[in-house]
Every structure is written in structure tokens, then in C-alpha cells.
N, CA and C atoms as a LAMMPS dump frame, in Angstrom:
ITEM: TIMESTEP
0
ITEM: NUMBER OF ATOMS
219
ITEM: BOX BOUNDS ff ff ff
-5.0000000000000000e+02 5.0000000000000000e+02
-5.0000000000000000e+02 5.0000000000000000e+02
-5.0000000000000000e+02 5.0000000000000000e+02
ITEM: ATOMS id mol type element x y z
1 1 1 N 181.029 119.807 43.671
2 1 2 C 182.132 120.758 43.608
3 1 3 C 183.428 119.938 43.758
4 2 1 N 183.527 119.077 44.758
5 2 2 C 184.785 118.472 45.004
6 2 3 C 185.319 117.712 43.688
7 3 1 N 184.335 117.335 42.886
8 3 2 C 184.728 116.658 41.646
9 3 3 C 185.632 117.555 40.773
10 4 1 N 185.265 118.798 40.567
11 4 2 C 186.025 119.738 39.826
12 4 3 C 187.297 119.979 40.445
13 5 1 N 187.513 119.972 41.737
14 5 2 C 188.784 120.216 42.31
15 5 3 C 189.659 118.781 42.19
16 6 1 N 189.054 117.679 42.394
17 6 2 C 189.807 116.547 42.166
18 6 3 C 190.311 116.289 40.746
19 7 1 N 189.58 116.795 39.797
20 7 2 C 189.977 116.501 38.431
21 7 3 C 191.267 117.3 38.06
22 8 1 N 191.522 118.398 38.762
23 8 2 C 192.709 119.218 38.563
24 8 3 C 192.744 119.715 37.081
25 9 1 N 191.663 119.968 36.467
26 9 2 C 191.559 120.489 35.081
27 9 3 C 192.384 121.819 34.985
28 10 1 N 192.385 122.551 36.109
29 10 2 C 193.05 123.867 36.17
30 10 3 C 194.667 123.718 35.879
31 11 1 N 195.167 122.494 36.173
32 11 2 C 196.576 122.436 35.941
33 11 3 C 197.01 122.326 34.456
34 12 1 N 195.993 122.264 33.527
35 12 2 C 196.222 122.401 32.197
36 12 3 C 196.277 123.783 31.726
37 13 1 N 195.937 124.766 32.579
38 13 2 C 196.076 126.234 32.249
39 13 3 C 197.415 126.649 32.357
40 14 1 N 197.817 127.648 31.709
41 14 2 C 199.162 128.297 31.885
42 14 3 C 199.259 128.942 33.212
43 15 1 N 200.435 129.293 33.633
44 15 2 C 200.634 130.009 34.972
45 15 3 C 199.856 131.315 34.949
46 16 1 N 199.851 132.04 33.778
47 16 2 C 199.162 133.297 33.792
48 16 3 C 197.675 133.128 33.795
49 17 1 N 197.085 132.038 33.197
50 17 2 C 195.692 131.722 33.291
51 17 3 C 195.302 131.308 34.646
52 18 1 N 196.2 130.56 35.357
53 18 2 C 195.754 130.123 36.764
54 18 3 C 195.754 131.407 37.617
55 19 1 N 196.771 132.28 37.465
56 19 2 C 196.759 133.504 38.217
57 19 3 C 195.416 134.357 38.015
58 20 1 N 195.089 134.421 36.744
59 20 2 C 193.82 135.036 36.436
60 20 3 C 192.689 134.514 37.128
61 21 1 N 192.596 133.173 37.041
62 21 2 C 191.528 132.453 37.709
63 21 3 C 191.437 132.662 39.217
64 22 1 N 192.673 132.645 39.849
65 22 2 C 192.722 132.989 41.307
66 22 3 C 192.249 134.427 41.568
67 23 1 N 192.624 135.364 40.776
68 23 2 C 192.073 136.746 40.853
69 23 3 C 190.67 136.796 40.735
70 24 1 N 190.104 136.168 39.701
71 24 2 C 188.635 136.129 39.515
72 24 3 C 187.828 135.562 40.688
73 25 1 N 188.451 134.483 41.083
74 25 2 C 187.729 133.747 42.234
75 25 3 C 187.87 134.661 43.544
76 26 1 N 188.946 135.169 43.802
77 26 2 C 189.105 136.137 44.969
78 26 3 C 188.144 137.319 44.94
79 27 1 N 188.169 137.942 43.646
80 27 2 C 187.198 139.162 43.48
81 27 3 C 185.793 138.599 43.633
82 28 1 N 185.42 137.444 43.244
83 28 2 C 183.981 137.03 43.427
84 28 3 C 183.721 136.761 44.912
85 29 1 N 184.697 136.38 45.719
86 29 2 C 184.494 136.24 47.086
87 29 3 C 184.415 137.575 47.921
88 30 1 N 185.18 138.504 47.378
89 30 2 C 185.251 139.819 48.006
90 30 3 C 184.001 140.686 47.725
91 31 1 N 183.304 140.41 46.61
92 31 2 C 182.123 141.294 46.29
93 31 3 C 181.032 141.24 47.382
94 32 1 N 180.718 142.415 47.884
95 32 2 C 179.761 142.51 48.965
96 32 3 C 180.2 142.075 50.329
97 33 1 N 181.455 141.807 50.566
98 33 2 C 181.868 141.382 51.821
99 33 3 C 182.863 142.39 52.427
100 34 1 N 183.267 142.093 53.624
101 34 2 C 184.241 143.035 54.202
102 34 3 C 185.668 142.468 54.197
103 35 1 N 186.08 141.66 53.078
104 35 2 C 187.301 141.277 52.947
105 35 3 C 188.257 142.411 52.532
106 36 1 N 189.461 142.504 53.085
107 36 2 C 190.288 143.636 52.78
108 36 3 C 190.741 143.506 51.357
109 37 1 N 190.889 144.691 50.659
110 37 2 C 191.423 144.883 49.261
111 37 3 C 192.253 146.031 49.264
112 38 1 N 193.295 145.898 48.199
113 38 2 C 194.13 147.028 47.961
114 38 3 C 194.775 147.556 49.224
115 39 1 N 194.666 148.885 49.495
116 39 2 C 195.322 149.466 50.505
117 39 3 C 194.95 148.924 51.889
118 40 1 N 193.683 148.546 52.066
119 40 2 C 193.379 147.984 53.342
120 40 3 C 194.067 146.699 53.607
121 41 1 N 194.248 145.879 52.455
122 41 2 C 195.012 144.638 52.716
123 41 3 C 196.417 144.784 52.99
124 42 1 N 196.999 145.768 52.318
125 42 2 C 198.412 146.133 52.645
126 42 3 C 198.597 146.642 54.069
127 43 1 N 197.607 147.498 54.506
128 43 2 C 197.716 148.1 55.69
129 43 3 C 197.58 146.863 56.889
130 44 1 N 196.691 145.968 56.531
131 44 2 C 196.55 144.751 57.545
132 44 3 C 197.804 143.958 57.492
133 45 1 N 198.407 143.737 56.377
134 45 2 C 199.604 142.85 56.384
135 45 3 C 200.816 143.658 57.125
136 46 1 N 200.868 144.919 56.937
137 46 2 C 201.891 145.769 57.638
138 46 3 C 201.545 145.641 59.192
139 47 1 N 200.335 145.771 59.568
140 47 2 C 200.063 145.78 60.999
141 47 3 C 200.389 144.367 61.629
142 48 1 N 200.125 143.312 60.833
143 48 2 C 200.449 142.015 61.404
144 48 3 C 202.052 141.746 61.468
145 49 1 N 202.636 142.338 60.461
146 49 2 C 204.124 142.198 60.515
147 49 3 C 204.795 142.895 61.563
148 50 1 N 204.254 144.141 61.782
149 50 2 C 204.8 145.025 62.953
150 50 3 C 204.436 144.249 64.283
151 51 1 N 203.306 143.697 64.393
152 51 2 C 202.949 142.942 65.736
153 51 3 C 203.868 141.779 65.916
154 52 1 N 204.142 140.983 64.838
155 52 2 C 205.025 139.822 64.905
156 52 3 C 206.476 140.318 65.293
157 53 1 N 206.98 141.417 64.643
158 53 2 C 208.311 141.929 64.925
159 53 3 C 208.364 142.378 66.467
160 54 1 N 207.308 143.008 66.852
161 54 2 C 207.289 143.491 68.3
162 54 3 C 207.324 142.328 69.343
163 55 1 N 206.671 141.188 68.909
164 55 2 C 206.67 140.023 69.765
165 55 3 C 206.877 138.832 69.057
166 56 1 N 208.067 138.384 68.632
167 56 2 C 208.428 137.27 67.785
168 56 3 C 207.87 135.991 68.404
169 57 1 N 207.666 135.848 69.573
170 57 2 C 207.289 134.682 70.294
171 57 3 C 205.755 134.43 69.989
172 58 1 N 204.99 135.412 69.511
173 58 2 C 203.659 135.331 69.294
174 58 3 C 203.296 134.669 67.876
175 59 1 N 204.387 134.552 67.105
176 59 2 C 204.182 134.02 65.741
177 59 3 C 204.272 132.557 65.784
178 60 1 N 203.484 131.915 64.865
179 60 2 C 203.545 130.403 64.813
180 60 3 C 203.965 130 63.449
181 61 1 N 204.414 128.785 63.298
182 61 2 C 204.878 128.251 61.986
183 61 3 C 203.707 127.927 61.127
184 62 1 N 204.024 127.769 59.864
185 62 2 C 202.98 127.331 58.99
186 62 3 C 202.461 125.89 59.428
187 63 1 N 203.352 125.058 59.735
188 63 2 C 202.888 123.684 60.142
189 63 3 C 201.895 123.74 61.363
190 64 1 N 202.239 124.703 62.293
191 64 2 C 201.389 124.847 63.443
192 64 3 C 200.032 125.476 63.069
193 65 1 N 200.004 126.385 62.212
194 65 2 C 198.784 126.932 61.608
195 65 3 C 197.878 125.862 61.057
196 66 1 N 198.607 124.955 60.233
197 66 2 C 197.883 123.924 59.588
198 66 3 C 197.275 122.959 60.625
199 67 1 N 198.055 122.644 61.65
200 67 2 C 197.707 121.686 62.639
201 67 3 C 196.479 122.258 63.333
202 68 1 N 196.471 123.527 63.777
203 68 2 C 195.447 124.198 64.473
204 68 3 C 194.164 124.302 63.676
205 69 1 N 194.204 124.385 62.244
206 69 2 C 193.073 124.486 61.337
207 69 3 C 192.644 123.093 60.967
208 70 1 N 193.336 122.055 61.162
209 70 2 C 193.029 120.772 60.729
210 70 3 C 193.284 120.569 59.295
211 71 1 N 194.217 121.359 58.631
212 71 2 C 194.596 121.327 57.267
213 71 3 C 195.79 120.311 57.115
214 72 1 N 195.872 119.726 56.013
215 72 2 C 197.055 118.95 55.652
216 72 3 C 198.125 119.89 55.282
217 73 1 N 199.381 119.836 55.856
218 73 2 C 200.466 120.653 55.606
219 73 3 C 201.18 120.273 54.301
């Protein structure tokens, strides 16, 4: 699987095709799981935004999130 990602074949797709690919991958992950979709996802985003606005010090930067997760920023 890493080979498919390393080849970056998807970069030859148009922007619209890549967005469609993302949507299809997301939908395939969400099938049969408890991942939020539609209104549930919007409600969760709004809840998190309200939480952050109520306590701005609780928020972390993208760089900090990446560091905590061990991702390359």
C-alpha cells in the first residue's frame, strides 16, 4: 500500500477528481462505523468550536497536534 502512496499517481487527477476520490475513501471508512456524518459532523464541529471559544487556552496549534501525534508537520 505504501507504494501506491509513494508513486503519487493521484496527482495526475484533476482537482475535482481528487476531491471525488477523497469523498469515496471517506465514505468507505464511514460505512458501518460510528464516524460522524452530515448533521452529526456539523454538530461536533460546532461543539468543539464553542468549547475552544469558551476556553481559548485549551486549544493547541497545528504544529503541536502534529508533534503529539508524531506526524510530520
